[in-house]
C-alpha positions in Angstrom: -24.4 -40.2 -26.4 -27.9 -38.7 -26.1 -28.0 -39.5 -22.3 -24.6 -38.0 -21.9 -25.7 -34.8 -23.7 -28.7 -34.4 -21.4 -26.5 -34.9 -18.3 -24.0 -32.4 -19.6 -26.7 -29.9 -20.4 -28.2 -30.3 -17.0 -24.9 -29.8 -15.3 -24.3 -26.6 -17.3 -27.8 -25.4 -16.4 -27.3 -26.0 -12.7 -23.9 -24.2 -12.8 -25.4 -21.2 -14.5 -28.2 -21.1 -12.0 -25.8 -21.3 -9.1 -23.9 -18.4 -10.6 -26.6 -16.2 -12.1 -29.4 -16.5 -9.6 -27.4 -15.4 -6.4 -25.8 -12.6 -8.4 -29.2 -11.3 -9.6 -30.7 -11.5 -6.1 -27.7 -9.8 -4.5 -27.8 -7.1 -7.2 -31.5 -6.5 -6.6 -31.4 -6.5 -2.8 -28.0 -5.2 -2.0 -27.5 -1.6 -0.8 -24.4 0.5 -0.6 -22.5 -0.1 2.6 -21.3 3.3 3.9 -18.2 2.9 6.0 -17.3 6.0 8.0 -14.3 8.0 7.1 -12.0 8.0 10.2 -9.0 10.1 11.2 -7.1 10.2 14.4 -6.9 13.5 16.2 -3.8 14.0 18.5 -5.5 17.1 20.0 -8.3 15.1 21.6 -6.4 11.7 21.5 -9.3 10.0 19.9 -10.7 9.0 16.4 -13.0 11.4 14.6 -15.6 9.6 12.5 -17.4 11.0 9.5 -20.6 8.9 9.2 -23.8 9.4 7.3 -27.0 9.7 9.3 -30.2 9.1 7.4 -31.9 11.9 9.2 -29.2 14.6 9.6 -26.8 13.7 6.9 -23.1 13.9 7.5 -22.2 13.5 11.2 -18.8 14.3 12.8 -18.2 12.6 16.1 -15.6 10.8 18.2 -15.8 7.4 19.9 -17.1 8.9 23.1 -20.2 10.3 21.3 -19.2 13.9 21.2 -20.3 15.7 18.0 -18.5 18.5 16.1 -19.3 21.1 13.6 -17.4 21.2 10.3 -15.2 24.0 11.5 -14.5 22.2 14.8 -13.6 19.0 13.0 -11.2 21.0 10.7 -9.4 22.4 13.8 -9.2 19.0 15.4 -7.5 17.6 12.3 -5.2 20.5 11.5 -2.6 18.5 9.5 -5.3 17.0 7.3 -7.2 20.3 6.7 -4.2 22.5 6.6 -5.2 24.3 3.4 -8.7 25.1 4.8 -7.3 26.4 8.0 -4.8 28.7 6.2 -7.6 29.9 3.9 -9.8 30.7 6.8 -7.0 32.4 8.7 -7.3 29.9 11.5 -3.9 28.2 11.4 -2.7 27.9 15.0 0.7 29.3 16.2 1.6 25.9 17.7 0.6 22.3 17.4 1.1 20.0 20.4 3.6 22.5 21.8 5.6 22.9 18.6 5.8 25.8 16.2 4.8 24.3 12.9 4.4 26.1 9.6 1.9 25.0 6.9 4.7 24.2 4.5 6.3 21.9 7.0 3.0 20.1 7.5 2.4 19.6 3.8 6.0 18.4 3.3 5.6 15.7 5.9 2.1 14.6 5.0 1.9 11.3 3.0 -0.5 8.6 1.9 0.0 5.0 1.1 -2.3 2.3 -0.3 -2.0 -1.4 -1.0 -4.7 -3.8 -2.3 -4.7 -7.5 -2.1 -5.8 -7.8 -5.7 -2.7 -5.8 -6.8 -0.4 -7.9 -4.6 -1.8 -11.2 -6.0 -1.9 -10.1 -9.6 0.4 -11.8 -12.0 2.6 -9.3 -13.7 5.1 -9.3 -16.6 8.5 -9.9 -15.2 10.0 -6.7 -16.8 10.9 -3.8 -14.5 11.9 -0.2 -14.9 14.7 1.4 -13.0 14.4 5.1 -13.1 17.2 7.7 -12.9 17.4 8.8 -9.3 19.7 11.8 -10.0 18.4 13.1 -13.3 18.8 16.8 -12.3 15.3 17.5 -13.7 12.2 18.5 -11.7 9.9 16.2 -13.6 10.5 12.5 -13.5 10.9 10.5 -16.7 10.5 6.9 -17.5 13.7 5.1 -18.8 14.1 4.0 -22.4 15.0 0.5 -21.3 13.5 -2.3 -19.0 15.3 -4.9 -17.0 14.7 -8.5 -16.3 16.3 -10.9 -13.8 17.9 -14.2 -14.7 19.4 -17.0 -12.6 22.8 -15.5 -13.2 22.2 -11.7 -13.2 20.1 -9.0 -14.7 19.7 -7.7 -18.3 18.8 -4.3 -19.5 16.8 -4.3 -22.7 16.5 -1.2 -24.9 12.8 -0.9 -25.8 13.3 0.8 -29.2 15.7 -1.8 -30.6 14.7 -4.8 -28.4 18.4 -5.5 -27.8 20.2 -6.3 -24.6 22.6 -3.6 -23.3 25.4 -6.0 -22.4 27.8 -3.4 -20.8 25.1 -1.9 -18.6 23.8 -5.3 -17.6 27.3 -6.5 -16.6 27.9 -3.3 -14.5 24.7 -3.7 -12.5 25.1 -7.5 -12.1 28.7 -7.2 -10.8 27.7 -4.5 -8.4 25.0 -6.6 -6.9 27.2 -9.7 -6.7 29.9 -7.6 -5.0 27.4 -6.8 -2.2 26.6 -10.5 -1.8 23.4 -10.7 -3.8 22.4 -14.2 -4.8 20.4 -14.5 -8.1 17.6 -14.9 -8.9 15.6 -12.6 -6.6 12.6 -14.0 -4.7 10.7 -10.7 -4.5 11.0 -7.3 -6.3 9.4 -4.1 -5.3 9.5 -0.8 -7.3 7.3 2.1 -8.2 7.8 3.1 -11.8 5.9 6.4 -12.2 6.4 10.0 -13.2 3.9 11.2 -10.6 6.4 11.5 -7.7 9.1 13.9 -6.6 12.0 11.5 -6.7 12.9 7.8 -7.2 14.0 5.3 -4.5 14.8 2.5 -6.9 14.1 -1.1 -6.0 13.9 -3.2 -2.9 15.0 -6.8 -3.6 14.9 -10.1 -1.7 17.6 -12.4 -3.1 17.6 -16.1 -3.4 18.8 -16.4 0.2 16.0 -14.1 1.5 18.4 -11.2 2.1 17.3 -7.7 1.6 19.0 -5.3 -0.8 18.4 -1.8 -2.2 19.2 -1.0 -5.8 19.0 2.3 -7.7 20.5 4.1 -10.6 22.6 7.2 -10.2 23.4 9.0 -13.4 23.5 5.7 -15.2 25.7 4.0 -12.6 24.5 1.3 -10.2 24.1 1.8 -6.5 23.5 -1.3 -4.3 23.4 -1.8 -0.6 22.8 -4.8 1.6 20.2 -4.1 4.4 20.8 -5.9 7.7 17.7 -7.7 8.9 16.9 -7.9 12.6 17.4 -11.4 14.0 14.5 -13.7 13.3 12.8 -11.3 10.8 11.5 -13.2 7.7 10.5 -10.8 5.0 7.3 -11.6 3.1 6.2 -8.5 1.1 8.1 -5.3 0.2 6.8 -1.8 -0.7 8.9 1.1 -2.0 7.8 4.4 -0.6 8.7 7.9 -2.0 7.2 10.3 0.4 8.0 14.0 0.2 10.0 14.2 3.5 12.3 11.3 2.3 12.4 9.8 5.8 11.4 6.3 4.7 12.8 4.1 2.0 10.1 1.4 2.2 7.8 -0.8 4.2 8.2 -4.5 4.8 5.7 -7.1 6.0 7.1 -10.1 7.7 5.9 -13.7 8.0 4.0 -12.8 11.2 2.0 -10.2 9.4 3.7 -7.3 11.1 4.7 -4.2 9.2 8.2 -2.8 9.5 9.5 0.7 8.3 12.9 1.0 6.6 14.6 4.3 7.4 16.3 6.1 4.5 19.1 7.8 6.5 20.7 4.7 8.1 18.9 1.7 6.5 17.6 0.4 9.8 14.3 -1.5 10.1 11.8 -0.5 12.8 8.9 -2.6 13.9 5.6 -0.7 13.8 2.4 -1.2 15.8 0.7 -2.4 12.6 0.0 -6.1 13.2 -2.4 -8.8 11.8 -2.0 -7.4 8.3 -1.9 -10.0 5.6 -1.0 -8.2 2.3 -2.3 -11.1 0.2 -5.8 -10.9 1.8 -6.2 -7.4 3.3 -6.3 -3.9 1.9 -4.4 -1.2 3.8 -4.3 2.6 3.6 -2.1 5.0 5.6 -2.6 8.7 6.0 0.4 10.1 7.8 1.7 13.4 9.2 4.5 14.6 11.4 2.6 13.5 14.6 0.8 10.2 13.8 -0.4 7.8 11.1 -4.1 6.8 10.7 -4.1 3.3 9.3 -7.1 1.5 7.9 -6.9 -2.3 7.4 -10.0 -3.7 5.7 -11.3 -7.2 5.1 -14.7 -8.3 3.8 -15.9 -8.7 7.4 -14.3 -5.8 9.4 -12.4 -2.6 9.2 -9.6 -1.9 11.7 -8.4 1.6 12.3 -5.1 2.1 14.0 -3.4 5.2 15.3 0.4 5.0 15.1 2.9 7.4 16.7 5.0 8.9 13.8 8.2 9.0 15.9 8.2 5.7 17.8 5.9 3.9 15.2 4.1 2.3 18.1 0.4 1.8 18.5 -1.6 4.6 20.1 -5.2 3.5 19.7 -7.4 1.1 17.8 -11.0 1.1 16.5 -12.8 -1.8 14.9 -15.9 -1.3 12.7 -18.1 -4.0 11.2 -19.7 -2.3 8.2 -23.3 -3.2 7.3 -23.0 -4.9 4.0 -26.7 -5.7 3.8 -28.1 -9.0 2.4 -25.8 -11.4 0.7 -26.8 -14.7 -0.8 -23.9 -17.1 -1.3 -23.3 -18.5 -4.7 -20.9 -19.6 -7.3 -18.2 -17.2 -8.5 -15.0 -17.4 -10.4 -12.8 -14.4 -9.5 -11.3 -13.5 -6.1 -9.1 -10.6 -5.0 -6.9 -13.1 -3.1 -6.0 -15.1 -6.2 -5.1 -14.1 -9.8 -6.6 -17.3 -11.2 -10.1 -17.9 -12.4 -11.7 -21.0 -10.9 -15.1 -22.0 -9.4 -15.5 -20.8 -5.8 -18.5 -20.8 -3.4 -18.8 -17.4 -1.8 
């Protein structure tokens, strides 16, 4: 027993050293990695980078080495700095040959983010279906939650903790009438009051078919979305942008992002490829002309410029941030997994 205790104590000491020593060294020697802020300018058809120079501070330049002043950069990114240009009285009469008002620009601007840690997180399988036609300016969260079962869905009143059988039956029958096969394989929603409207849920059923579900004045609305031949959905995202052009985004098994149009429920392949939602972080800053997309991994950052109309790739930029010194060691958490277990990283 004494020998076993010594062996066990030695093992614990070694494990603690493998975990604590690399962490302490990395903490002492690491330095903040400053990744540049990048936006695509359709006026010069190039990326503008905001990077920090140790000598001159913030530097604004394109990929060709041309540098710009703050006012010049504002003018080259008019949709991003619309408020500044309006305040300065420098808003142009036309943009890329189009007469565009500041209100129209602000209405079509949007941002979208997804982190691998959030995608991989284990959540409670209770969902909220907000009212899409409340008639009120401010959004409200519902008084009930829903859960999916192998045979249907159930709405549960949160105050009394009881199942609303009548409402549950209505929504279940509506989905089944559209050909939905329970239980769903994937559920995407965005329960929040910090948005202008609600787009409901995107669902992948047991047969990997795509459906849209929302609540209109307490009544169910469901629609089956036709998938292009060969498309295998992997991850769904509900979008609720101000211009209401998109219903959501879909990542397929080949790590390509698709956009779901709200007006006709058609899926369009975008130029965003090699994006693994379970391993990569993505952010999109969009406007009426283009999207600036950032896909980041621990090793590299890829910036993509996407045409807002055709959704096809315009330009790419790859940056390898200087992360500084890193000593590998034992760790237990990972953004690519919700489980705690020993890892060497």
